[in-house]
C-alpha positions, 0 to 999 in steps of 0.5 A: 116621561123624558124631557124631549119635544118632537111634534113633527118636522118643519117642511123641507127646504126647496131645492134650487134655493138661494137665501137672498132670493127667498128674502127678496121674493116679496119684491115681486108682489109689493115692489113699491111698499117700504121695505126699510126706513132708517129713522131719526127724530129729524126724518127718515131714509126710506127704501122700497122693496124694488129699490132694495132689490135693485141695490142688492142685485146691482151690488152683486154684479159689482162684487163679481166685476171686482173679481170675486167669484162664487165660493170666495169669502168676503170679510165685512168691516162695515159699521152701522149703515145700510151698506151692511145688509145690502152687501151681505145679501148681494154676496149670498145672491151670487154665491160669495160667502160674506163674513160679518164682524163686529165693528168694535173689534181692534186691528189685532182681533180682526187679523185673528179672524182673517187668519182663520177664514182666509178671505179673498177680500175685505169689504171696508167702510174706511172707518172700522179698524182693519189691518192692511193684510188683505185686498180691500173693497171699499163701500164707497163704490157701492153707490155706483153699483146700485145702478148696474144690471142685476145679477142672476141668483145663484141657485143650488143645494140648500145645504151648501155654505151661505155665510159665516159668523163668529161666536166666542163659544165657551172657551172665549176663543172665536169660532167661525160658524158656517151656516147653509142657505137653508138657515133662512128657511128654518127661520119660518118656525120663528114667525108664529113661534116667536114674532107673530109677524105678518106682512102688515107689521112695522117692526123696529129693531133697536140694534145696529145694522151689523149685529146679527140679531138686527140682521135676522130679526130686524131685517131679513125676517120682516123682508121675508114676510113682506113687512116693513123694517124700521132701524134707528139711524146711527147716533140715535139714543135710547131715550129717543126710541119712544118718539120713533116708535110712535112717530113711525107707527111701529107694531113690533119692537125688538131689542136686548134687555138692556135697551128695554131698561134704558127706554123705560128710564126715558119717561112715560111711554105712549105707543098706541100702535105697538102690539108687543115687544121681542127680546133676545140676546140674554135672559130678560129679567122679570122686573124689566118685563113687568115694568114694560107691560105696566108702562105700555100695556103690551107684553115682551116675548122672549126667545132663546137661541145661539149663533149655531142655530138662531132661536129655537125656544120662544114664547109666542104672542098670545101664549100664557104667562110663565115663570120668570125663569122660563124661556118659552116653548120649543117652536113647532117643527123643532126637536129639542131635549134636555140631556145628561150623559145617558140621554134625555132626563126625566121631566123637571130634571136639569140638564143640557139643552140640546137640538137634534142634528136634523134641525134645518137651522143648525150650523154646518159646523165650525170652519176648519175645526172638525174636532170642535164641531164633533165635540158639540154632539152627543149622538144625534144631539147638538149640545148648546152648553146651556142648562135647562129643565123641561116641565110637563107643559114642555116649557123650558126653564133656564138655569144659565150657561153650564160653564157659568153655574156656580159651586157654593159649599158643594151646591150647584147654583144658577147665577140667574136665580141670584141675579133675579133676586138682587135685581128686585132691590130698588137701588140696583140697576144691574147685577152679575154674580159668579163664584170666586175662590177666597182660599184653597178649596173654598169658593163663595158667591160674589155679586157685582152691581151697578148703582148710583151709590155704594150700598151697605153690605149688611143691608144687601145681605139682609135683602138677599136672606129674605129671598134666597136660601143661605147657600144661594146668598152672596158672601161678597158685594162690590159696586162697579161702574159697569158689567163686562159684556161681549160684542153681542151685549152678553154678560161675561160673568167670568170677567166680573172679578177683574172689574174695578170696585168703586 
């Protein structure tokens, strides 16, 4: 049998559709329910569904009164504050195209994005780096807009452009990913396929407002379901999250793997209301998953996705235990395959994870880059650039980025397998591996690890030898202060050799 999954399509998105209208529909039935609580140890700022909708549609009116028109692009230079999701949904409500960006970017990096997208204006909080090359609209005006008469939703074709986000792609250069209004409709496949999310849940996401993982999983999806979103206020430390989870009776916790690691270090965890955790952003190490379950009695369910298609493979609540390298299963309604150059490969055969072009969550394309867009397709399949393997049970085993795969003595080796083995060492906190050239035509695996002190190389080699085939074992070990990561906290393996060795 071939490595493909297709059990029928997701119901089509309604016509005359608007992403923001879909997200805020619960405000009609539960206007007084708390939609958002921005929490910290000393209290919380709470927004009801009615207040949230009024602020969003009032801001939409303010954006139009400022001179922006449907179809204009609005680059967002807004930090970790509630103004970010309010402005984002306000723009989409009236057909303005928001472009969220990482607050960590420098002025030259932001200028590159401005040159790529040609925004009509920049929404600026006055704090994040922002070049003075485009008209600026300040977020401090927004409080006045909240009380304006609500704008009408701009309804239309669900395939039309709604928002643009950036991804570094495999080249390391930013690409502007264009998404349609239907992208929010496609996230319905995640509700049972990953979240187990209902209107009665209280979901806390540990990320900042202006991270796309937080925006989708932490805000838009709970609001779509009529649930309550809990977001730690700016300045809250990971060690304080257990207190907030308990005090605000969170039933679901979502975070990146590194946050789970830090929370586990904070001490005993007493979370009686928590049903389960969610993890995405990078592969969750089995050691963290097992430690969390031992500490809380709850499981962490993982999902795999990308900027071009959000998450489409996941392990839902109640699913059976799986292998450490498994991502889960394709969500109901998806069409997924594992490909080589000839098409779907046989089961239990590595290849490129691919998504069918008909997936409603798939991007429209890269802005002004038709050749790059076309290069990501093989026939009707969008190539993710990630290596995977489909088993008889249709779960997907993950082998890492295709461009991260290592060549050691002619053998193809997944860095994830080596990293998972080394992370079981009691003194290693984090580790990244890649292959490096030590002389012409000779490459070896090098391991860069974070630990409290430098570990003996011979002891590390012996540790690896007990767990890995010889060709998978690192030949070089280097202790570093931290691992290089991008703005979305993903490990940059190719940048490892440039790290300063301690």
